[in-house]
C-alpha positions in Angstrom: 35.8 47.4 -41.5 34.6 44.3 -39.7 33.5 46.5 -36.8 31.3 48.5 -39.2 29.8 45.3 -40.5 29.2 44.0 -37.0 27.6 47.3 -36.0 25.4 47.2 -39.1 24.4 43.6 -38.4 23.6 44.5 -34.7 21.6 47.5 -35.9 19.7 45.4 -38.4 18.9 42.8 -35.8 17.9 45.5 -33.3 15.6 47.1 -35.8 14.2 43.8 -36.9 13.6 42.8 -33.2 12.0 46.2 -32.5 9.8 45.8 -35.5 8.6 42.3 -34.3 8.1 43.8 -30.8 5.9 46.6 -32.3 3.9 44.1 -34.4 3.3 41.7 -31.5 2.3 44.5 -29.1 -0.1 46.0 -31.6 -1.7 42.6 -32.3 -2.0 41.9 -28.6 -3.5 45.3 -27.9 -6.1 44.7 -30.6 -6.9 41.3 -29.3 -7.3 42.7 -25.8 -9.5 45.5 -27.0 -11.7 43.0 -28.9 -11.9 40.8 -25.9 -13.0 43.7 -23.7 -15.6 44.7 -26.4 -17.0 41.1 -26.4 -17.3 41.1 -22.6 -18.9 44.5 -22.6 -21.3 43.3 -25.3 -22.3 40.2 -23.4 -22.8 42.2 -20.2 -25.1 44.6 -22.1 -27.1 41.6 -23.3 -27.6 40.5 -19.7 -28.0 43.9 -17.9 -30.1 45.8 -20.5 -33.2 43.7 -19.9 -32.7 44.1 -16.1 -32.4 47.8 -16.4 -35.4 48.2 -18.5 -37.4 46.0 -16.1 -36.3 48.2 -13.2 -37.5 51.3 -15.0 -40.8 49.6 -15.8 -41.3 48.5 -12.2 -40.5 52.0 -10.9 -43.0 53.5 -13.4 -45.6 51.1 -12.1 -44.7 52.1 -8.5 -45.1 55.8 -9.3 -48.4 55.2 -11.0 -49.6 53.2 -8.0 -48.7 55.9 -5.5 -50.4 58.7 -7.4 -52.9 59.9 -4.7 -55.9 59.5 -7.0 -54.9 55.9 -7.9 -54.3 55.1 -4.2 -57.6 56.5 -3.1 -59.6 54.7 -5.8 -58.1 51.4 -4.6 -58.1 51.9 -0.9 -60.9 54.3 0.3 -63.6 51.5 0.3 -61.5 49.4 2.7 -61.2 52.1 5.4 -63.7 52.9 8.2 -62.3 56.3 9.3 -59.9 59.0 8.1 -57.2 57.8 10.5 -57.5 54.2 9.3 -57.4 55.4 5.6 -54.2 57.3 6.4 -52.6 54.2 7.9 -53.7 52.1 5.0 -52.4 54.6 2.4 -49.0 54.9 4.1 -48.7 51.2 4.6 -49.5 50.6 0.9 -46.8 53.1 -0.2 -44.2 51.6 2.2 -45.0 48.1 1.0 -44.7 49.1 -2.7 -41.5 50.9 -2.0 -39.9 48.1 0.0 -40.9 45.6 -2.7 -39.1 47.7 -5.4 -36.1 49.1 -3.4 -33.6 46.7 -5.1 -34.4 48.3 -8.5 -32.1 51.2 -7.6 -29.1 49.0 -8.6 -30.1 49.4 -12.2 -31.0 53.1 -12.2 -29.0 56.3 -12.1 -28.7 58.0 -8.7 -30.7 61.0 -10.1 -33.6 58.8 -11.2 -33.7 57.0 -7.9 -33.7 60.3 -6.0 -36.6 61.4 -8.0 -38.6 58.2 -7.2 -37.7 58.6 -3.5 -38.7 62.3 -3.6 -42.0 61.5 -5.2 -42.8 58.9 -2.6 -41.8 61.3 0.3 -43.9 64.1 -1.2 -46.9 61.8 -1.5 -46.5 60.7 2.1 -46.2 64.4 3.1 -49.4 65.2 1.3 -51.3 62.4 3.0 -50.0 63.3 6.4 -50.7 67.0 5.9 -54.2 66.3 4.8 -54.7 63.9 7.8 -53.7 66.7 10.2 -56.5 68.8 8.8 -59.2 66.2 9.2 -60.8 64.7 12.3 -59.3 61.2 12.8 -62.8 59.8 13.3 -64.2 61.5 10.1 -65.3 59.5 7.1 -62.5 58.3 4.8 -64.1 60.4 2.0 -63.3 63.5 4.0 -59.6 62.7 4.1 -59.8 61.7 0.4 -61.2 65.2 -0.4 -58.5 66.9 1.6 -55.8 64.9 -0.2 -57.3 65.8 -3.5 -57.3 69.5 -2.6 -53.6 69.3 -1.6 -52.8 67.5 -4.9 -54.6 70.2 -6.9 -52.6 72.9 -5.2 -49.4 71.5 -6.5 -48.3 72.7 -9.9 -46.3 69.7 -10.7 -47.3 66.3 -9.2 -44.4 64.5 -7.6 -45.0 61.2 -9.3 -45.5 62.9 -12.7 -42.2 64.6 -12.5 -40.4 61.4 -11.5 -42.1 59.5 -14.3 -40.8 62.1 -16.7 -37.3 61.7 -15.5 -37.5 57.9 -15.8 -38.8 58.1 -19.3 -36.0 60.5 -20.3 -33.4 58.1 -18.9 -34.9 55.1 -20.7 -34.8 57.0 -24.0 -31.1 57.6 -23.5 -30.5 53.9 -23.1 -31.8 53.4 -26.6 
């Protein structure tokens, strides 16, 4: 009979210990989860403004490299079509290099769209420059660039801007 009592006591102690173990692990899991949530929340407070700023800066970049905006700003400073081509390409490169770090805060897809828009704009400028005499007036190159832009159904920067806006909407 004493063996049965001893076994019953051991079983009760084992069940009690297991119950305490389950309670402690559940409480610790909940504390750990809460701590992770707090860290995630603090990180969001820090990174969200940086992400939004990155999207803002890239929208500004895309607006600035739209050929019509580039030409309005830069045609008066050029003396020839060749010089205008160099000025336009340098402006695009400078703007891109100034904002290249923003890719850290953007999705790969959004960054690819920004890069594609820049590359397509450069290609339009270079193609138009091939069709104009290098010594021609800058306005001749500007007209050629405009004609190439008009031929495209979807403007590269416009498409990239749309992608950026859609991504920003998903953040909110």
